[in-house]
All heavy atoms as an XYZ file, in Angstrom:
750
protein
N     171.800    116.480     82.275
C     170.531    116.223     82.874
C     169.524    115.889     81.775
O     169.411    116.622     80.802
C     170.097    117.442     83.654
C     168.851    117.276     84.340
S     168.782    118.746     85.321
C     167.414    118.599     86.141
N     168.782    114.806     81.965
C     167.821    114.320     80.984
C     166.413    114.524     81.537
O     166.108    114.156     82.663
C     168.055    112.829     80.707
O     169.401    112.646     80.318
C     167.126    112.339     79.641
N     165.559    115.107     80.686
C     164.159    115.307     81.077
C     163.337    114.260     80.342
O     163.366    114.196     79.117
C     163.673    116.718     80.721
C     164.518    117.735     81.471
C     162.199    116.857     81.044
C     164.240    119.148     81.092
N     162.645    113.448     81.080
C     161.848    112.374     80.490
C     160.366    112.794     80.544
O     159.831    113.135     81.590
C     162.048    111.062     81.262
C     163.517    110.663     81.203
C     161.156    109.977     80.702
C     163.835    109.471     82.057
N     159.731    112.752     79.369
C     158.283    113.055     79.263
C     157.581    111.867     78.603
O     157.293    111.892     77.411
C     158.063    114.312     78.424
C     158.663    115.529     79.023
C     158.336    116.708     78.179
N     159.167    117.835     78.569
C     159.179    118.970     77.966
N     158.423    119.162     76.913
N     159.942    119.941     78.382
N     157.253    110.843     79.330
C     156.688    109.641     78.719
C     155.235    109.794     78.268
O     154.799    109.104     77.366
C     156.796    108.604     79.812
C     156.797    109.373     81.080
C     157.464    110.692     80.745
N     154.456    110.696     78.850
C     153.025    110.788     78.527
C     152.693    111.994     77.663
O     151.539    112.348     77.527
C     152.207    110.856     79.820
C     152.356    109.642     80.670
N     151.919    108.413     80.284
C     152.930    109.470     81.888
C     152.203    107.533     81.228
N     152.822    108.159     82.221
N     153.670    112.621     77.058
C     153.404    113.822     76.274
C     152.554    113.503     75.045
O     151.548    114.141     74.780
C     154.696    114.500     75.860
C     154.464    115.758     75.074
C     155.754    116.421     74.702
C     155.448    117.691     73.932
N     156.653    118.333     73.472
N     152.878    112.506     74.283
C     152.143    112.186     73.064
C     150.849    111.440     73.362
O     149.884    111.525     72.612
C     153.019    111.382     72.108
O     153.334    110.150     72.706
N     150.791    110.687     74.425
C     149.591    109.913     74.730
C     148.444    110.810     75.185
O     147.286    110.467     74.979
C     149.890    108.848     75.770
O     150.238    109.455     76.993
N     148.713    111.950     75.802
C     147.627    112.824     76.218
C     146.914    113.417     75.001
O     145.704    113.608     75.025
C     148.149    113.931     77.138
O     149.016    114.791     76.429
N     147.628    113.672     73.947
C     146.992    114.169     72.709
C     146.138    113.064     72.093
O     145.043    113.314     71.604
C     148.066    114.683     71.731
C     148.724    115.935     72.301
C     147.454    114.978     70.375
C     149.880    116.454     71.475
N     146.650    111.826     72.144
C     145.875    110.699     71.613
C     144.556    110.542     72.369
O     143.505    110.369     71.769
C     146.671    109.398     71.733
C     147.534    109.074     70.561
C     147.915    107.609     70.629
C     149.399    107.510     70.898
N     149.837    106.108     70.968
N     144.629    110.583     73.682
C     143.418    110.437     74.488
C     142.442    111.583     74.238
O     141.232    111.380     74.199
C     143.753    110.342     75.968
C     144.437    109.054     76.353
C     145.575    109.069     77.135
C     143.939    107.827     75.926
C     146.221    107.894     77.473
C     144.568    106.649     76.264
C     145.706    106.689     77.039
O     146.332    105.521     77.373
N     142.950    112.755     74.056
C     142.089    113.898     73.746
C     141.391    113.701     72.401
O     140.182    113.931     72.281
C     142.901    115.203     73.728
C     142.111    116.387     73.269
C     141.141    116.950     74.091
C     142.302    116.929     72.004
C     140.406    118.039     73.672
C     141.568    118.008     71.573
C     140.612    118.574     72.411
N     142.137    113.258     71.392
C     141.528    113.036     70.074
C     140.520    111.888     70.110
O     139.461    111.968     69.487
C     142.616    112.783     69.032
C     143.489    113.984     68.691
C     144.584    113.573     67.710
C     142.668    115.118     68.123
N     140.841    110.816     70.834
C     139.883    109.711     70.966
C     138.613    110.173     71.682
O     137.496    109.830     71.275
C     140.499    108.540     71.734
C     141.560    107.776     70.985
C     142.610    107.178     71.672
C     141.517    107.635     69.603
C     143.592    106.465     70.995
C     142.496    106.933     68.923
C     143.532    106.354     69.617
O     144.483    105.652     68.958
N     138.782    110.945     72.718
C     137.626    111.458     73.454
C     136.790    112.386     72.581
O     135.554    112.311     72.574
C     138.082    112.213     74.705
O     138.800    111.386     75.557
N     137.444    113.259     71.826
C     136.738    114.168     70.938
C     135.973    113.390     69.870
O     134.802    113.686     69.588
C     137.717    115.148     70.292
C     137.128    116.203     69.370
C     136.213    117.130     70.169
C     138.219    116.993     68.684
N     136.615    112.383     69.288
C     135.945    111.559     68.285
C     134.754    110.821     68.892
O     133.691    110.726     68.273
C     136.944    110.559     67.682
C     136.340    109.674     66.643
C     135.979    110.162     65.395
C     136.105    108.331     66.923
C     135.412    109.340     64.441
C     135.534    107.509     65.980
C     135.186    108.003     64.734
N     134.911    110.307     70.111
C     133.808    109.605     70.781
C     132.631    110.526     71.053
O     131.470    110.158     70.833
N     132.915    111.727     71.517
C     131.849    112.688     71.790
C     131.138    113.069     70.498
O     129.896    113.150     70.449
C     132.406    113.942     72.517
C     131.384    115.056     72.534
C     132.845    113.587     73.917
N     131.913    113.301     69.434
C     131.300    113.633     68.140
C     130.460    112.476     67.609
O     129.385    112.689     67.035
C     132.372    114.015     67.121
C     133.053    115.361     67.343
C     134.169    115.562     66.314
C     132.058    116.493     67.259
N     130.924    111.267     67.814
C     130.173    110.095     67.369
C     128.859    109.971     68.144
O     127.795    109.728     67.546
C     131.030    108.839     67.556
C     130.471    107.544     66.994
C     130.380    107.648     65.484
C     131.358    106.390     67.393
N     128.894    110.160     69.431
C     127.682    110.071     70.245
C     126.709    111.198     69.883
O     125.502    110.963     69.724
C     128.038    110.103     71.750
C     128.732    108.808     72.132
C     126.797    110.318     72.601
C     129.326    108.805     73.520
N     127.216    112.411     69.730
C     126.350    113.541     69.359
C     125.745    113.340     67.970
O     124.583    113.675     67.741
C     127.130    114.848     69.412
S     127.542    115.371     71.087
N     126.540    112.799     67.048
C     126.023    112.531     65.702
C     124.910    111.496     65.726
O     123.886    111.638     65.049
N     125.068    110.441     66.516
C     124.025    109.417     66.641
C     122.760    109.989     67.255
O     121.648    109.687     66.812
N     122.941    110.818     68.267
C     121.788    111.457     68.895
C     121.062    112.370     67.911
O     119.840    112.374     67.837
C     122.243    112.258     70.120
C     121.128    112.955     70.839
C     120.215    112.231     71.588
C     120.981    114.322     70.753
C     119.177    112.868     72.252
C     119.954    114.969     71.413
C     119.053    114.245     72.163
N     121.815    113.129     67.118
C     121.220    114.026     66.120
C     120.433    113.244     65.083
O     119.313    113.618     64.717
C     122.316    114.854     65.447
C     121.807    115.740     64.345
C     121.129    116.922     64.629
C     121.972    115.398     63.002
C     120.658    117.739     63.631
C     121.493    116.199     61.996
C     120.837    117.373     62.306
O     120.356    118.165     61.313
N     120.992    112.150     64.617
C     120.309    111.330     63.604
C     119.029    110.740     64.171
O     117.980    110.753     63.503
C     121.254    110.232     63.091
C     122.351    110.865     62.227
C     120.491    109.186     62.280
C     123.447    109.903     61.840
N     119.074    110.246     65.411
C     117.860    109.662     65.994
C     116.786    110.728     66.217
O     115.600    110.481     65.970
C     118.190    108.948     67.301
O     118.568    109.881     68.285
N     117.175    111.918     66.649
C     116.197    112.997     66.851
C     115.596    113.450     65.526
O     114.405    113.736     65.434
C     116.849    114.178     67.570
C     117.121    113.916     69.026
C     115.863    113.669     69.823
O     114.892    114.444     69.681
O     115.848    112.693     70.584
N     116.411    113.531     64.485
C     115.897    113.941     63.178
C     114.916    112.900     62.631
O     113.884    113.259     62.053
C     117.048    114.142     62.194
C     116.568    114.594     60.840
C     116.197    115.914     60.625
C     116.451    113.699     59.781
C     115.735    116.336     59.398
C     115.978    114.110     58.548
C     115.631    115.428     58.363
O     115.170    115.839     57.145
N     115.228    111.632     62.827
C     114.329    110.571     62.378
C     112.995    110.657     63.111
O     111.921    110.530     62.505
C     114.978    109.195     62.609
O     116.223    109.158     61.934
C     114.089    108.073     62.115
N     113.041    110.893     64.404
C     111.819    111.024     65.200
C     110.997    112.222     64.729
O     109.772    112.141     64.593
C     112.164    111.174     66.693
O     112.952    110.068     67.093
C     110.911    111.244     67.534
N     111.664    113.328     64.458
C     110.977    114.529     63.976
C     110.316    114.282     62.619
O     109.172    114.686     62.389
C     111.957    115.692     63.884
C     111.407    117.013     63.370
C     110.381    117.573     64.351
C     112.527    118.004     63.158
N     111.024    113.600     61.720
C     110.461    113.313     60.403
C     109.241    112.393     60.513
O     108.233    112.602     59.826
C     111.523    112.677     59.510
N     109.318    111.389     61.375
C     108.178    110.492     61.565
C     106.988    111.238     62.164
O     105.837    111.000     61.780
C     108.574    109.324     62.466
C     109.515    108.345     61.819
C     110.013    107.288     62.785
O     109.685    107.368     63.985
O     110.738    106.395     62.326
N     107.248    112.152     63.079
C     106.175    112.931     63.693
C     105.501    113.833     62.662
O     104.274    113.931     62.618
C     106.731    113.778     64.857
O     107.371    112.912     65.779
C     105.625    114.531     65.557
N     106.302    114.482     61.832
C     105.730    115.324     60.773
C     104.884    114.502     59.820
O     103.804    114.941     59.392
C     106.839    116.028     59.995
C     107.460    117.176     60.724
C     108.517    117.837     59.877
N     109.167    118.919     60.599
C     110.265    119.500     60.216
N     110.881    119.104     59.108
N     110.788    120.478     60.916
N     105.350    113.310     59.477
C     104.602    112.447     58.568
C     103.272    112.028     59.197
O     102.225    112.035     58.531
C     105.430    111.222     58.212
C     104.784    110.376     57.145
O     103.959    110.852     56.387
N     105.167    109.118     57.089
N     103.293    111.686     60.466
C     102.049    111.272     61.117
C     101.088    112.453     61.261
O      99.875    112.283     61.146
C     102.331    110.644     62.478
O     102.887    111.594     63.357
N     101.607    113.655     61.479
C     100.749    114.842     61.552
C     100.067    115.087     60.216
O      98.861    115.370     60.160
C     101.559    116.076     61.998
C     101.901    115.977     63.477
C     100.801    117.368     61.726
C     102.855    117.041     63.966
N     100.816    114.968     59.125
C     100.216    115.159     57.798
C      99.160    114.102     57.514
O      98.105    114.404     56.942
C     101.298    115.149     56.722
C     102.148    116.391     56.752
O     101.722    117.442     57.216
N     103.373    116.289     56.270
N      99.415    112.864     57.911
C      98.433    111.791     57.722
C      97.166    112.078     58.522
O      96.042    111.903     58.016
C      99.042    110.446     58.147
O     100.247    110.223     57.419
C      98.080    109.308     57.908
N      97.326    112.540     59.756
C      96.159    112.853     60.586
C      95.376    114.038     60.031
O      94.144    114.053     60.100
C      96.599    113.126     62.025
C      97.097    111.912     62.802
C      97.655    112.340     64.147
C      96.001    110.894     62.969
N      96.069    115.030     59.476
C      95.373    116.164     58.868
C      94.513    115.710     57.692
O      93.384    116.165     57.520
C      96.370    117.222     58.401
C      96.921    118.078     59.508
C      97.873    119.134     58.961
C      98.455    119.989     60.047
N      99.409    120.986     59.519
N      95.053    114.800     56.881
C      94.279    114.276     55.749
C      93.061    113.496     56.233
O      91.968    113.631     55.674
C      95.164    113.386     54.880
C      96.202    114.153     54.098
C      97.095    113.226     53.309
C      98.212    114.006     52.639
N      99.159    113.129     51.939
N      93.246    112.686     57.284
C      92.110    111.908     57.786
C      91.063    112.821     58.421
O      89.869    112.537     58.343
C      92.574    110.844     58.770
O      93.086    111.450     59.939
N      91.486    113.931     59.030
C      90.527    114.888     59.581
C      89.693    115.496     58.463
O      88.480    115.653     58.595
C      91.249    115.984     60.396
C      91.723    115.426     61.721
C      90.346    117.178     60.639
C      92.600    116.372     62.511
N      90.333    115.817     57.350
C      89.591    116.362     56.213
C      88.555    115.382     55.682
O      87.421    115.762     55.374
N      88.932    114.118     55.595
C      87.999    113.085     55.119
C      86.836    112.941     56.099
O      85.663    112.856     55.694
C      88.743    111.740     54.931
C      87.769    110.608     54.709
C      89.726    111.835     53.784
N      87.130    112.930     57.397
C      86.072    112.782     58.396
C      85.147    113.995     58.423
O      83.937    113.857     58.636
C      86.682    112.556     59.775
C      87.379    111.203     59.969
C      88.083    111.155     61.308
C      86.396    110.068     59.826
N      85.688    115.187     58.196
C      84.830    116.373     58.137
C      83.886    116.300     56.936
O      82.719    116.693     57.033
C      85.684    117.641     58.065
C      86.319    118.016     59.374
C      87.225    119.226     59.270
O      87.699    119.570     58.186
N      87.477    119.869     60.403
N      84.372    115.774     55.816
C      83.520    115.621     54.643
C      82.418    114.601     54.916
O      81.250    114.817     54.559
C      84.360    115.191     53.426
C      83.555    115.015     52.171
C      82.898    116.298     51.715
O      83.475    117.373     51.829
N      81.692    116.203     51.209
N      82.771    113.489     55.559
C      81.757    112.484     55.905
C      80.732    113.060     56.879
O      79.537    112.777     56.762
C      82.423    111.256     56.514
C      83.205    110.415     55.531
C      83.893    109.244     56.194
O      83.626    108.979     57.393
O      84.696    108.586     55.522
N      81.186    113.863     57.832
C      80.284    114.492     58.782
C      79.320    115.432     58.068
O      78.118    115.458     58.373
C      81.083    115.251     59.840
C      80.233    115.727     60.980
O      79.180    115.170     61.251
N      80.680    116.767     61.657
N      79.815    116.199     57.114
C      78.949    117.102     56.359
C      77.919    116.314     55.554
O      76.746    116.716     55.468
C      79.788    117.979     55.438
N      78.326    115.186     54.970
C      77.383    114.350     54.226
C      76.296    113.789     55.141
O      75.111    113.755     54.770
C      78.123    113.202     53.529
C      79.036    113.687     52.417
O      78.857    114.832     51.940
O      79.947    112.918     52.027
N      76.695    113.332     56.331
C      75.712    112.794     57.273
C      74.746    113.870     57.757
O      73.542    113.617     57.906
C      76.424    112.149     58.463
C      77.137    110.837     58.172
C      77.939    110.404     59.384
C      76.163    109.765     57.754
N      75.249    115.075     57.991
C      74.359    116.169     58.386
C      73.381    116.498     57.274
O      72.200    116.764     57.527
C      75.173    117.417     58.736
C      75.802    117.385     60.093
C      76.524    118.690     60.379
C      77.175    118.686     61.736
N      77.886    119.960     62.003
N      73.848    116.472     56.040
C      72.971    116.739     54.901
C      71.864    115.693     54.822
O      70.696    116.018     54.585
C      73.792    116.752     53.617
O      72.967    116.935     52.511
N      72.226    114.423     55.036
C      71.220    113.358     55.039
C      70.208    113.555     56.163
O      69.006    113.369     55.964
C      71.897    111.995     55.210
C      72.421    111.387     53.953
C      72.961    109.992     54.221
O      72.268    109.197     54.906
O      74.063    109.708     53.748
N      70.706    113.919     57.342
C      69.819    114.132     58.484
C      68.846    115.270     58.212
O      67.642    115.141     58.458
C      70.628    114.432     59.745
C      69.812    114.797     60.988
C      68.998    113.598     61.449
C      70.710    115.320     62.076
N      69.347    116.376     57.700
C      68.473    117.516     57.425
C      67.463    117.189     56.327
O      66.338    117.679     56.349
C      69.292    118.743     57.042
C      70.164    119.259     58.174
C      71.375    119.875     57.926
C      69.784    119.106     59.500
C      72.174    120.352     58.954
C      70.571    119.566     60.540
C      71.769    120.187     60.257
O      72.553    120.644     61.282
N      67.854    116.338     55.386
C      66.903    115.921     54.353
C      65.821    115.018     54.956
O      64.661    115.071     54.539
C      67.629    115.185     53.234
N      66.187    114.213     55.947
C      65.219    113.305     56.559
C      64.210    114.048     57.440
O      63.061    113.626     57.543
C      65.948    112.247     57.401
C      66.758    111.275     56.591
S      67.792    110.282     57.655
C      66.803    108.823     57.816
N      64.636    115.123     58.093
C      63.730    115.837     58.989
C      63.189    117.115     58.350
O      62.728    118.012     59.051
C      64.415    116.149     60.340
C      65.643    117.020     60.143
C      64.759    114.881     61.083
C      66.253    117.509     61.438
N      63.181    117.168     57.039
C      62.610    118.304     56.335
C      61.108    118.362     56.626
O      60.406    117.347     56.517
C      62.863    118.144     54.833
C      62.360    119.309     54.022
O      62.454    120.443     54.527
O      61.877    119.084     52.890
N      60.572    119.526     57.015
C      59.144    119.612     57.384
C      58.202    119.172     56.263
O      57.186    118.516     56.540
C      58.947    121.088     57.708
C      60.290    121.580     58.108
C      61.260    120.786     57.294
N      58.509    119.472     55.031
C      57.625    119.053     53.931
C      57.603    117.532     53.826
O      56.539    116.931     53.603
C      58.106    119.665     52.623
N      58.740    116.902     53.987
C      58.797    115.445     53.908
C      58.055    114.819     55.094
O      57.363    113.809     54.940
C      60.241    114.984     53.896
C      60.373    113.494     53.762
C      61.782    113.045     53.588
N      61.797    111.593     53.485
C      62.841    110.861     53.660
N      63.988    111.419     53.923
N      62.761    109.559     53.564
N      58.200    115.408     56.281
C      57.501    114.879     57.449
C      55.991    115.003     57.303
O      55.247    114.111     57.728
C      57.984    115.585     58.720
C      59.418    115.277     59.159
C      59.775    116.112     60.379
C      59.599    113.803     59.439
N      55.520    116.098     56.709
C      54.077    116.244     56.473
C      53.590    115.179     55.508
O      52.514    114.601     55.699
C      53.764    117.633     55.928
C      53.710    118.697     56.990
C      53.213    120.027     56.438
O      52.412    120.012     55.476
O      53.627    121.056     56.982
N      54.379    114.896     54.455
C      53.978    113.872     53.492
C      53.919    112.500     54.154
O      52.998    111.710     53.898
C      54.952    113.848     52.322
N      54.851    112.204     55.027
C      54.844    110.919     55.737
C      53.632    110.854     56.661
O      52.979    109.808     56.783
C      56.163    110.732     56.528
C      56.080    109.543     57.471
C      57.337    110.569     55.583
N      53.304    111.972     57.307
C      52.128    112.011     58.185
C      50.843    111.789     57.421
O      49.949    111.070     57.873
N      50.707    112.400     56.260
C      49.500    112.223     55.450
C      49.409    110.786     54.961
O      48.330    110.186     54.952
C      49.509    113.224     54.268
C      48.415    112.895     53.267
C      49.358    114.648     54.785
N      50.526    110.211     54.554
C      50.523    108.815     54.110
C      50.145    107.865     55.247
O      49.546    106.821     55.012
C      51.904    108.421     53.565
C      52.228    109.102     52.244
O      51.289    109.606     51.592
O      53.425    109.129     51.869
N      50.477    108.231     56.460
C      50.163    107.389     57.619
C      48.737    107.616     58.122
O      48.301    106.948     59.047
C      51.144    107.676     58.762
O      52.455    107.378     58.361
N      48.037    108.570     57.566
C      46.671    108.829     57.964
C      46.564    109.822     59.112
O      45.536    109.883     59.779
N      47.578    110.600     59.350
C      47.537    111.594     60.421
C      47.011    112.911     59.869
O      47.155    113.209     58.692
C      48.935    111.792     61.008
C      49.583    110.555     61.623
C      51.010    110.880     62.029
C      48.784    110.081     62.815
N      46.372    113.687     60.732
C      45.854    114.984     60.329
C      46.592    116.081     61.072
O      46.974    115.919     62.234
C      44.360    115.080     60.644
C      43.457    114.071     59.953
C      42.038    114.201     60.495
C      43.470    114.309     58.456
N      46.736    117.215     60.416
C      47.378    118.349     61.056
C      46.301    119.200     61.704
O      45.376    119.667     61.038
C      48.156    119.159     60.026
C      48.917    120.306     60.632
C      49.747    121.034     59.591
C      50.507    122.163     60.236
N      51.305    122.905     59.272
N      46.398    119.397     62.990
C      45.442    120.198     63.733
C      45.770    121.671     63.557
O      46.912    122.073     63.715
C      45.496    119.863     65.227
C      44.794    118.614     65.623
C      43.291    118.751     65.586
O      42.770    119.852     65.833
O      42.647    117.750     65.275
N      44.746    122.457     63.220
C      44.989    123.890     63.091
C      44.921    124.589     64.450
O      45.614    125.571     64.683
C      43.978    124.515     62.124
O      42.673    124.275     62.591
N      44.060    124.060     65.345
C      43.963    124.631     66.707
C      44.013    123.479     67.715
O      42.973    122.996     68.183
C      42.639    125.364     66.880
C      42.558    126.615     66.079
C      41.292    127.325     66.416
N      41.221    128.586     65.696
C      40.225    129.430     65.823
N      39.231    129.149     66.618
N      40.234    130.536     65.149
N      45.196    123.074     68.062
C      45.294    121.933     68.991
C      44.902    122.345     70.409
O      45.105    123.478     70.830
C      46.769    121.553     68.943
C      47.462    122.784     68.497
C      46.504    123.530     67.625
N      44.256    121.425     71.097
C      43.870    121.615     72.490
C      44.837    120.789     73.346
O      44.844    119.567     73.256
C      42.431    121.156     72.752
C      41.440    121.976     71.990
N      41.057    123.223     72.378
C      40.748    121.704     70.838
C      40.180    123.703     71.515
N      39.979    122.790     70.560
N      45.593    121.488     74.145
C      46.573    120.810     74.986
C      45.942    120.422     76.301
O      44.998    121.044     76.776
C      47.789    121.718     75.218
C      48.515    122.057     73.936
C      48.387    123.336     73.361
C      49.290    121.103     73.290
C      49.041    123.627     72.192
C      49.948    121.417     72.109
C      49.815    122.680     71.565
O      50.461    122.971     70.404
N      46.473    119.387     76.909
C      45.967    118.912     78.189
C      46.401    119.899     79.268
O      47.566    120.268     79.367
C      46.529    117.509     78.495
C      46.065    117.027     79.860
C      46.110    116.533     77.425
N      45.426    120.326     80.045
C      45.740    121.222     81.158
C      45.136    120.664     82.427
O      44.136    119.926     82.393
C      45.171    122.646     80.918
O      43.762    122.542     80.761
C      45.772    123.283     79.691
N      45.718    120.992     83.527
C      45.171    120.559     84.819
C      44.751    121.792     85.601
O      45.418    122.800     85.629
C      46.228    119.790     85.626
O      47.339    120.626     85.837
C      46.634    118.528     84.920
N      43.551    121.680     86.250
C      43.023    122.796     87.035
C      42.526    122.307     88.329
O      42.037    121.342     88.608
C      41.926    123.518     86.305
C      42.457    124.256     85.147
C      41.408    125.173     84.633
N      41.979    125.894     83.502
C      41.465    126.939     82.991
N      40.343    127.419     83.466
N      42.002    127.527     81.989
């Protein structure tokens, strides 16, 4: 009596091909995800640097604004324009 097993070796081949295919797909997915993560980290660092620069510019602009509205400077501009400072101003009232 002869026992014929024609697909014994081919099932191992298909298993190895399938395993290699799955590993190849998972490896490609891992590489693409890592690349995306690295690009995201790089863009976050770039944005952090730009935030620092913008905060410095904002501080400079605030300093300029506070220098422009300094009460001593405003009084000098008023005197140069011919304005007088009232010591007892009379406000408009309705009765």
